[in-house]
N, C-alpha and C positions, 0 to 999 in steps of 0.2 A: 459184646453187650456193654452199653455204657454203665459206668459205676459211679455212685453218688456217696459222698461222705457228709453226714449230718453232725454238726458240732453245736450242742446246746446243753446247758446245765439242767434244763427242765426235762424230766423223763417223758412227761405227757407230750411235749412238743416233738421230741425225737420219735416217739411211737406214731404220732399222727402223720408226721412227714414221711416216715418209712412206709406207712400204709398207702398213702396217696401216690408216692413215687413208685412203689412196687406195682401198683395197678397199671403203670405205663411200661412195665416190662424191664425196669432198670434194677440192678442190684444195689444194695445199700450197706453201709457200715456206719456205726454211730460212735460218738465220743462225748463225754460230759465236760471235758476241759481241754486245754491246749496240750497237756502232756499226752493224754489218750489220743488226741487228734494226730499228733506227730508220729505216734506208734502206728496208727492206721495208714498214714501216708507212706511209711516204710513198707508195710505189708502189701499195699496195692495203691498205686497212684490213681486217684479218681479222675473222672471226666468233669465232674461238677462238685463243688463244695457249698453246702448251706451252713453258714456259721453265725451264731449269735455274736454281737459286738462285745457284750459284757459277759466275760467268763470268770470263773473263780480264780484262775491264775494268770489273767491278762486280758487282752483284747483280741477279738477274732481277726483283726487286720494284721496281727503278728504272724499269721499263717502265710501271708504274702512272702515273707522271708524264706519259707520252706518250699515255695513253689517256683520252679524254673519258668521264667516268662515265656520261654519257647515251647513249653509243654502244651499250651492251649487250654489249661484247666480254667473253667468258668467258676467265678466265686460270687455267690449271692449272699449278702449280709442280712441279718435279722436284727431288728431294733425295736425298742419301745417308743411310744409317742414322744417322750421327752428328749429323745436323742436322734431325731430325724436329721439334724445337721451333721451328726457324726456319720450317718449313712451317706450323706452327700459327699463328705470328705472321703469316705471309702470308695465311692465311685471315681473320684479324682485319682485315687491310688491304683485303680484298675479293676474294681469290682464290676461285675456285669449288670447286677440289678440289686434291689433291696426289698425286703418285706417288713411290714410294720405289725407288731403284735397287737391284738390277737391275730394270728396268721389267717389270711383269707385263702382257703384251699383252692377255689377256682383260679385264683391268681397264680398259685403254685403250678397248676396244670398249664396255664397260659405260658408261664416262663419255661417250663419243660418242653412245650411244643415248639418254642423258638430256638432252643439250644441246638447248635450244629452238632453233627455226629462226626467223630474222628477228625476234628479240625477242618472240616470242609470249607468253612467261611474264611479262615485264615489262609488256607491254601489258595482260595480264589483271589484274595488280596495280593498274594505273592505272584499269581499269574498276571494280574493287572499291572504290577510293577514291571514285568517282562514286556507287556504291551507298551508301556510308557517308554521304555528304552528303544523299542523298534519303531513305534508310530507316533509317539508324543501324546498318547491317549491314556487317561486314567478314569475308567468308568465312563460317565457321560461328559467328563471334562477333557479339554484339549489344551496342550501347551507343555513344554518341558524346560522352561526357564528356571533358574535357581529359586526364584520367588515362589513359583508354583510347586516345585519339588517339596518345599517346606509345607505347603498346604496339603499335598497328597499324603505326606507322612503323618500329619495330624489327623486327617480323615481316616487313614488306614488304622490308626490306633484307637480312635474313639468310636468308629462306626459299629463295631460288634458289641459295644456296651450299651447300657440304658441311660447314660449320662445326657443331660440336656446340653445343647450346643448353642452358642451365640455367634452368629456370623456377622462380621462388621466389615463394611467396605463401601466405596462410593457407588452411586447409582450406575447400573450397567456393568458391574464387575462379575456378574454371574452367580449371585447368592442363591437363587432358586435352583440352578443347575447343581451347585455344590450340595444343597439340601437333598436333592433327588439322589445324588451319588451316595450321600450318607445313608439314605434309606435303602438303596439297592444293595449296599454292602453290610446291612444290619440284619439282625435276627428277625426283623419285622417285615422283610421285603415281600413276603407272600400276602401281606395285608395292605390296606389302602395307604397311599400318600396323598394328603390333601394340602393345598397351598391356600393361604388366606392373606390378602393384602389388607391389613388393619386400617390403612389410610383411605381405602377405596369404598368402604362400607359406611353407610349413614350411621351416625352415632345413635340414632333412634332404633336402628335395626340390628346393630352389631351383637347385642346380647342374645337376641333371638337366633341370629346366624350361628353364633358360637355354641349355644346350649339347646337350641330348639324351642318350640312353644307348643302349647296345647290348643286345640280348637276352641275359639271363643275367648282366648286370653286377652285379646285386644282387637280393636276395630280392623277388620280385614283378615283376621285369622280364621279363615273358613275351614281349615283342616289342620290336623296335627303335622308338625314339621320337625324332623330330626336335624339337630345342629351338627356342626363339624366334629365336636368331641364324641358324639354318638356314632357318626358315620366312619370316623377314623379309628374306632376301637380296635386295638391290637396292632395298629399301624403307627404312622408318623404324621404329626400335624406341624406344618411349617407356617409360622406367624411372621410375615414380612412387615416391615415398618412398625415394629412393636411399640415404638415410642409414640405412635399416633393413636394407640388404643386409649379410650377414655379412662381416667384414673379410677372411677368407680367400678369399671369392669375389670381393671387390673387386680382389685381386691378379690373378686370372685375367681379370677384365674389363679391367683395364689392359693386359694382354698382347694381348687381342683388338684393342683400340684401336690399339696400336702396330704389330701385325703383320698384322692382318686374318685371323688364323688361330685356330682353336680345335679342341678334341678332344671328341668325345662321351665320356661316362662309360663306362668299360669298354673303351676302345681307345686305341692310341697313334697312330692315323692322323689327320693334321691335315686339317681341312676349311677351305677358303677362304670368307670371307664379305665382302660389301660392304654394310654397314649404316650408316645415319646414326643417331646416338644423340641423343635428347632426354631429359634427366633433369629431375626435379622434386622439390621438397621443401617442406614447410611449416615447416621449421626454418630458423634462420640457418645457412647452410652453413659459414661460417667458425667459428662456435661449435661446430658438429658436428665439425669438424676438431680443434679444441682438446680436445673431450671424447673423442676417439678413435673417433667413430662413422663418420667418413669419412676415407679416406686423403688426405693432402695432394696426392700426385702424381696421384691419380685426380680430385680436385677441380679441379686445374688443367687436366686433359685435357677434363673435361666443361664447364668454365666458360669456354669460348672466347668465347661470346656470351651473357651473362646477361640475362634479362628478368624484371622484377619485376611481378607482377600485383597491382593495387590491391585492397584490400578494398572491399566493396560500400558501406560507410558513407562512402567517399571518392569515390563516383561520382555523387553528386547525383541528377539526374532520370533516370539510367539505371535506378533502382529501378522507377519507373513504367513505363518502356519495356519492361523485362524482364518485369514482372508482367503487362502487357497481352499480351505475346507468349506467355507461358505460358497465359494464359486463352484467347487465340485458338486455341491448339493444342487445349486441352480442349474448347472449343466445337465445333471441327471434328470432333474424334474422337467426341463424344457427340451431335452434331447439336443443340446448344443455342445460345442467344444471350444468355448471361449477361454482365452488366457489373458493375463495382465501384461500390458506393454511395460517396457523398462521404466518409462517415466512414471507410470502409476505405482510401480513397486517402490521407486525412490520416494514418491510422495507419501505412500503408506507408512514408510519407516521414519519419515521426518516429522510427521504430524503428531501432536501430543495426545490426541483422542480424549478430550475432556468427557465425552459420553461413554468412554470405555468400549467394552465388547459389543454392547448394543448399538452404539454409533457405527462401529466398524461393519457390523452385519448389515445395517441399513445402507451404508455407503456402497458395499459390494453389490447389493441388490439394485441400487440406483444405477451403478455403472453397467450392470448387465442389461438393465432395461433400456438405457440410453444408447447402447451399441446397436449398430444396424443389424438387420436380420441376416445379412450375408457376410457380416464381419466375423472374423475368427478371434477377435480381441475385444476386451471391454472398452467402453468409452472412457475418455479422460475427462471426467466431470469434476467441477470445482468441489473442494471440501468446504463444508459449512462450518466456518470458524466460530461464529457466535450468532445467537438470535437477538441479541440486544442491539440498541441503537449504536451507531458509530461513536466511539469515544473521541474526546478532544484530541486533535492531532492526526486524525485519520483522513483529513481532507487537506488538499493543498490549494493555494490561490495563485493563479498565474496572471499577472497584469497584462493588459492589452499592449501589444507591441513586442511581447516576448518572442524570440525566435523559436521556430519549431524544434530545433536541436536542443535549445535550453529547456523547453517544455518537456521534451522527451527525457532529458537528464533528470529534472526534478521529479518527474513521475516515476522513473525507474528507481531512483535512490529512495524515494518515499515508500514505494511498494516493498523494496527490499528491507527497509527498516521495520515496516509493519509485519513482515514475515519472520522477524527475528533473525535476519541474515541468511535464512534458508533459501538458497538460490533456485533450487528445483521448484519450490512453491511459488516464488516470485515470478519465474518464467512462465509458469502455468497460468497465473492470474493475468499477466500482461499479454498472454497469447503469442509469445515469441519462443524460439528454440533456446535451449540452454546455451548453445554455442553463441547465439546472437547476444544473449545477456552478458556472457563473459567478455565478448569483444567490446561491448559498450562500456563495461566497467573498466577495462584496460584503457579505453579512450579517456574516461573520466579520471584516470589516475587512482582508481579504487580497485585494486586487485588483491585486497586482503582476502585470505581464504580461511574457511573453517574446516576443521578436521573432517566433519561429516560430508564436505563437498569435494574432497580430494578425488574420489572415484568419479563423481559427476563431471569434474573438470577434465579428467583424462578422456572420458567419452566425448565430451563436448568439443575439445580441441582436436580430437581425432576425426571429427566430421560427423559424429552421430547426432541425429536430430532428436532432441528431447521434446 
């Protein structure tokens, strides 16, 4: 049976918590200060600790020193209104959640309902690490590069807590998938996960979408509408592109974070919510603060645990792993057995993927669609380098009277330069084999090689058609 330790210098608080926790079938022990709490820890190690931050002989966070991090003990800190920032700091140190005095007993019940029994959640995270070693998967995420190993470690540590998380990364790096993984590994996974793109909602409607509205509160409001905060109660709310949220709404969001209360548009009745927030941005959040796009106080509230998602170009062989996973999914969906030709694999690894995982997934789908129905391999389709107009220097001028051989030379060398010296990509654009390209470069006296082309040259000179 789970055991709870309650540490508070107020006898009334201890008695009230003991009563409500006992109703859930948990055993309890109480202490009025740190000294008594440490005695109780020796007598029986609890599964959960509720501790006031301000105690007669120190701070409740001092108990972290007496708890083995591997024990899986959950710590919920209790604080007064004036010390909410201290509670946030306690979350950073490893606390699971916090309560504000006067204690809301339904919130205590909600916390208890989410607490794992016998370390089940931590055991599951350990199992996921085993899957990562075998399959390169961690929850909903895929990849085993060193950069992603850091991300998985951070997610594994923060997911079981109540700390707000700020995901920062370029567009297409998988911030929503990371947020879903955080939710699935959290104590809230039995409740809703809702994702909101703050930049995709009209500024005139975003407050109604967030907090809901009452019937008749504005033109067109012909019925009551529950907003994201109400529908995500008990679960997780993912706010993507948080820097695109109007400043006036950021003030109201900050109030919800501080009080756990909000009001629907068109009413003055407050509604309580228990939501974990995960925010994301493809901007530098500190620069967004300086530019007035993000309130500093809200940034500090959301940035309790920041996680940076690496761009695909920094993830090495994850590109091949992800591409194969996307192709396997398409093969299963369409009952095909297509594979990537060697030239396509080389191209995937040499391309910088400015659109990151999203661009890679789109490319694989395009290559699958363009391949013939009877073909067992994907098509070698061009990579879309940019949507912008050609930059200066991307066109060459060949005067009338230039020989065909000289025109070929200029075109080949100019294409190679535009591809950053990546010969596999240049050959694909020119529509010639890699072997042909190498032969031409030898003719032109330009046989300089890049390290990344060594394997390509070996295949090309051996007669393989790229």
